[in-house]
C-alpha positions in Angstrom: -118.7 -38.4 26.5 -119.8 -41.9 25.4 -123.3 -41.2 26.7 -123.3 -37.8 25.0 -122.2 -39.3 21.7 -125.3 -41.6 22.0 -127.6 -38.5 22.5 -127.6 -37.9 26.2 -127.8 -34.3 27.3 -124.6 -34.1 29.4 -123.9 -31.2 31.7 -120.3 -31.0 32.9 -120.0 -29.3 36.3 -116.6 -27.6 36.7 -114.9 -25.8 39.5 -114.1 -22.1 38.6 -110.5 -23.2 38.1 -111.7 -25.7 35.4 -111.2 -29.4 34.7 -107.5 -30.0 35.3 -107.2 -31.9 32.1 -107.6 -28.5 30.3 -104.0 -27.9 31.3 -102.6 -31.4 30.5 -100.3 -30.3 27.8 -98.5 -29.6 25.6 -99.8 -30.1 23.0 -102.4 -27.4 23.0 -104.9 -26.1 20.4 -105.3 -22.5 21.4 -105.7 -22.6 25.2 -107.1 -26.1 25.4 -105.0 -29.2 25.7 -105.3 -31.9 23.1 -106.1 -34.3 26.0 -109.1 -32.2 27.2 -110.4 -31.9 23.6 -110.3 -35.7 23.1 -112.8 -36.5 25.8 -115.2 -33.7 26.1 -117.2 -33.2 22.9 -121.0 -33.1 23.0 -121.1 -31.7 26.6 -122.1 -28.4 28.1 -119.9 -26.8 30.7 -121.3 -25.1 33.8 -119.1 -23.5 36.4 -120.1 -23.8 40.0 -118.2 -23.8 43.3 -119.9 -26.5 45.4 -118.4 -25.1 48.6 -120.5 -22.0 48.1 -124.1 -22.4 49.3 -125.7 -20.5 46.4 -123.8 -22.5 43.9 -124.5 -25.8 45.7 -128.2 -25.0 45.5 -127.8 -24.4 41.7 -126.1 -27.8 41.4 -129.0 -29.4 43.3 -131.4 -27.7 40.8 -129.6 -29.5 38.0 -129.6 -32.8 39.9 -133.4 -32.4 40.4 -134.0 -32.3 36.7 -131.5 -35.1 35.8 -131.7 -38.8 35.2 -128.1 -39.6 36.1 -125.4 -38.2 38.4 -121.9 -39.3 37.8 -118.9 -38.2 39.9 -115.4 -39.3 40.7 -115.0 -37.7 44.2 -112.7 -39.5 46.6 -114.2 -41.5 49.4 -115.8 -39.1 51.9 -115.5 -36.0 49.7 -118.9 -36.7 48.2 -120.5 -36.3 51.6 -118.4 -33.2 52.5 -119.7 -31.5 49.3 -123.2 -32.7 49.7 -123.2 -35.2 46.8 -123.4 -38.5 48.6 -126.1 -41.0 47.7 -128.3 -40.3 50.8 -128.3 -36.5 50.1 -129.1 -36.6 46.4 -131.7 -39.4 46.9 -133.8 -36.9 48.8 -133.4 -34.4 46.0 -134.2 -36.8 43.2 -135.5 -40.2 44.3 -135.4 -41.7 40.8 -131.8 -40.6 40.0 -129.2 -43.1 38.8 -126.3 -42.4 41.1 -123.0 -43.4 39.5 -119.5 -42.9 40.9 -116.0 -43.8 39.9 -113.1 -44.1 42.3 -109.5 -45.4 42.4 -110.1 -48.5 44.5 -113.8 -48.8 45.3 -115.9 -47.5 48.2 -114.9 -50.1 50.8 -111.7 -51.7 51.9 -108.4 -50.2 53.3 -107.6 -48.3 50.1 -111.0 -46.7 49.6 -109.9 -43.2 50.4 -106.7 -43.2 48.2 -106.6 -41.2 45.0 -106.5 -43.1 41.8 -104.6 -42.5 38.6 -104.2 -44.7 35.5 -100.5 -45.1 36.0 -101.0 -46.3 39.5 -103.8 -48.6 38.4 -101.7 -50.1 35.6 -99.0 -50.7 38.2 -101.1 -52.3 40.9 -103.4 -54.4 38.8 -100.6 -56.1 37.0 -101.0 -54.5 33.6 -97.4 -53.2 33.7 -96.1 -56.6 34.8 -97.3 -58.2 31.6 -96.4 -55.4 29.2 -92.9 -54.8 27.7 -90.0 -57.0 26.6 -89.4 -60.3 28.5 -86.0 -59.2 29.6 -87.0 -55.5 30.2 -88.8 -53.5 32.8 -92.5 -53.6 33.4 -94.1 -51.0 31.1 -97.4 -49.2 31.1 -99.6 -49.3 28.0 -99.1 -46.2 25.8 -102.7 -45.0 26.4 -104.5 -44.6 29.7 -106.2 -48.0 29.1 -107.5 -48.5 32.7 -109.1 -45.1 32.6 -110.8 -46.0 29.3 -112.0 -49.4 30.7 -113.4 -47.7 33.8 -115.3 -45.2 31.7 -116.7 -48.0 29.5 -117.8 -49.9 32.7 -119.5 -46.8 34.1 -121.3 -46.0 30.8 -122.5 -49.6 30.5 -123.7 -49.7 34.1 -125.6 -46.4 33.6 -127.3 -47.6 30.5 -128.3 -50.9 32.2 -129.7 -49.0 35.2 -131.7 -46.7 33.0 -133.1 -49.7 31.2 -133.9 -51.4 34.4 -135.8 -48.3 35.6 -137.8 -48.4 32.3 -138.7 -52.1 32.8 -139.0 -52.3 36.6 -140.3 -48.8 37.4 -138.5 -45.8 38.8 -136.2 -46.3 41.7 -132.8 -45.2 42.9 -130.0 -47.3 41.5 -126.3 -47.0 42.4 -123.7 -47.7 39.8 -120.1 -48.1 41.1 -116.8 -48.9 39.4 -113.2 -48.2 40.1 -109.8 -48.2 38.4 -108.9 -51.3 40.5 -111.9 -53.3 39.5 -112.1 -52.3 35.9 -108.4 -52.9 35.5 -108.6 -56.4 37.1 -111.6 -57.4 34.9 -109.6 -56.1 31.9 -106.9 -58.7 32.5 -109.4 -61.3 31.2 -107.5 -64.5 30.1 -104.2 -63.4 31.7 -105.8 -63.4 35.2 -107.7 -66.6 34.3 -104.4 -68.3 33.4 -103.0 -67.5 36.8 -106.1 -68.6 38.7 -106.0 -71.9 36.9 -102.3 -72.6 36.9 -100.9 -70.6 39.8 -98.1 -69.5 37.6 -97.3 -65.8 37.5 -98.0 -64.4 33.9 -94.9 -63.3 32.1 -94.2 -60.5 29.6 -94.2 -61.6 25.9 -93.5 -58.2 24.3 -95.8 -58.2 21.2 -96.4 -62.0 21.3 -99.3 -63.9 22.8 -99.0 -66.3 25.8 -101.2 -69.0 24.2 -101.0 -68.6 20.4 -98.0 -68.9 18.1 -97.5 -67.2 15.7 -99.5 -64.2 17.0 -97.1 -61.3 17.2 -95.2 -58.6 15.3 -92.1 -59.4 13.2 -89.4 -57.4 11.4 -89.3 -57.6 7.7 -86.7 -56.3 5.2 -88.0 -52.8 5.9 -91.0 -52.3 8.2 -92.6 -54.4 10.9 -95.7 -56.6 10.3 -98.2 -58.2 12.7 -99.3 -61.8 12.0 -102.2 -63.5 13.8 -102.5 -67.2 12.7 -105.0 -68.0 15.4 -106.1 -71.4 14.3 -104.7 -74.5 12.5 -106.3 -73.6 9.2 -104.7 -70.2 9.2 -101.4 -71.6 10.2 -101.5 -74.1 7.3 -102.1 -71.2 5.0 -99.4 -69.2 6.6 -96.8 -72.1 6.3 -97.6 -72.4 2.6 -97.4 -68.6 2.1 -93.9 -68.5 3.6 -92.7 -71.6 1.8 -92.5 -73.9 4.8 -95.2 -76.6 4.4 -92.7 -78.9 6.1 -93.8 -77.3 9.4 -97.2 -79.0 9.0 -95.6 -82.4 9.6 -92.9 -81.3 12.0 -93.8 -82.7 15.4 -92.4 -79.5 17.0 -94.7 -77.2 15.1 -97.7 -79.1 13.8 -100.1 -77.9 16.5 -100.6 -74.6 18.3 -99.8 -76.3 21.6 -96.5 -77.6 20.2 -95.6 -74.2 18.8 -96.3 -72.6 22.1 -94.0 -75.1 23.8 -91.3 -74.7 21.2 -91.7 -70.9 20.8 -88.0 -70.3 21.4 -87.1 -72.4 18.4 -90.0 -71.6 16.1 -90.1 -67.8 16.3 -86.4 -67.2 15.3 -86.9 -69.5 12.3 -89.9 -67.5 11.2 -88.2 -64.2 11.9 -85.3 -65.1 9.6 -87.7 -65.9 6.8 -89.7 -62.7 7.1 -86.5 -60.6 6.9 -86.1 -61.8 3.3 -88.9 -59.6 1.8 -90.2 -56.1 2.5 -93.5 -55.7 4.4 -95.6 -54.8 1.4 -94.8 -58.1 -0.3 -95.5 -60.1 2.8 -98.8 -58.3 3.3 -99.8 -59.1 -0.3 -98.8 -62.8 0.1 -100.4 -63.3 3.4 -103.7 -61.5 2.6 -104.0 -63.4 -0.6 -103.5 -66.6 1.4 -106.2 -65.6 3.9 -103.8 -65.1 6.8 -104.8 -62.3 9.2 -102.0 -59.7 9.2 -101.5 -56.0 9.4 -98.8 -53.4 9.1 -97.5 -52.0 12.4 -98.6 -48.4 11.8 -97.7 -45.2 13.5 -100.7 -43.1 14.6 -100.1 -40.8 11.7 -100.2 -43.7 9.3 -103.4 -45.3 10.5 -105.3 -42.0 10.5 -104.5 -41.6 6.8 -105.7 -45.1 5.8 -108.6 -45.6 3.4 -110.4 -47.8 5.9 -110.3 -45.2 8.7 -111.6 -42.6 6.3 -114.3 -44.9 4.9 -115.5 -45.5 8.5 -115.6 -41.7 9.2 -113.4 -42.1 12.2 -111.9 -38.6 12.0 -114.5 -35.8 12.3 -114.1 -32.1 11.7 -115.3 -30.2 14.7 -116.3 -26.5 14.4 -115.0 -24.6 17.4 -115.3 -21.0 18.4 -111.5 -20.5 19.1 -109.8 -23.4 17.4 -109.8 -23.4 13.6 -109.6 -26.7 11.7 -110.2 -28.9 14.9 -110.5 -32.6 14.1 -111.4 -35.3 16.6 -111.4 -39.1 16.6 -115.0 -40.2 16.4 -116.9 -42.6 18.6 -116.2 -46.3 18.1 -120.0 -46.9 17.7 -122.1 -46.8 14.6 -125.9 -46.7 14.9 -127.9 -47.8 11.9 -124.7 -47.6 9.9 -124.1 -44.0 10.8 -121.4 -42.4 12.9 -122.7 -40.9 16.1 -123.2 -37.1 15.6 -120.7 -34.5 16.7 -123.2 -31.7 17.7 -121.2 -29.8 20.2 -117.5 -28.8 20.4 -115.7 -29.6 23.6 -117.0 -26.7 25.7 -115.0 -23.7 26.8 -114.9 -23.3 30.6 -118.3 -22.2 31.9 -119.5 -21.7 28.3 -123.1 -22.8 29.1 -123.5 -21.7 32.8 -126.0 -19.0 32.1 -127.8 -21.0 29.4 -128.3 -24.0 31.6 -129.4 -22.0 34.7 -131.8 -20.0 32.6 -133.4 -23.2 31.3 -133.9 -24.4 34.8 -135.6 -21.2 35.8 -137.8 -21.3 32.8 -138.8 -24.9 33.5 -139.5 -24.1 37.2 -141.5 -21.0 36.3 
């Protein structure tokens, strides 16, 4: 979908039973799940059964005309279905061949199926998420799935550019939930490699910056990110505690991290004295980075989200008043266009196959 948002012509090949995410509900809009609708705009759907020779030949005809092939077959299934690199290279020698898996194409786990929950568990995401005295917790969205898609899209774009610069040649792009998830740990994994100490859960706090977390106020929670000493000085002044700037326990970020257990409760007591709106006004005026802890409903209604056109109306043949969250990219100041609704199952099969026949004719 990311590539389609950027203008690529994307053909989604589906089994006659359909992409299984179509049934990942409730909630549904009509017969389509909200999950499916969120990740399939700007594509065309073609239904083919790759186990049937005639349909496989039709799929090869699409491959022959394509610049990129992306699949997420399990290790070995690509070859069984005739979509391994060696086979498609013969059909289209200049094709960018991209594949996503759970654990990569080599190693003892190469043939295992991959799901975001399992990836968050095995890569350590769950171990660093949640309350310090609670159980490991997965992130509320399929964050490793999202990171893997981003990695795949970037690899595809880089490969297409390399072909343009270096000449046409087969290029293989591979990523997996395991590898994308591990790379997504960034500083947390780096902290372990440098110190040998197992990273802990900090709830909504930060392992290396204090204060950088959410706090309760007199009514609703607020997030504060005083990420440098200048911001902390402004913060201390805004909450009426300039004494902290000379307190040897709190006068540097390193000291505040070391004395987190003392500092955070003191700050929490202060923030409970006023409602969130007052604190946001005080902190923003002082130049301290802060934000309300919004619900999804609240953030989608904010003026900033609306100003950035992050919710788009999507005309759909069976779902009236369908809205979708837009791409996170802007090109020349404009939102990427929403030019196709998430396709109905097999909606474009005849259209695409007729186009191929016309081109071949």
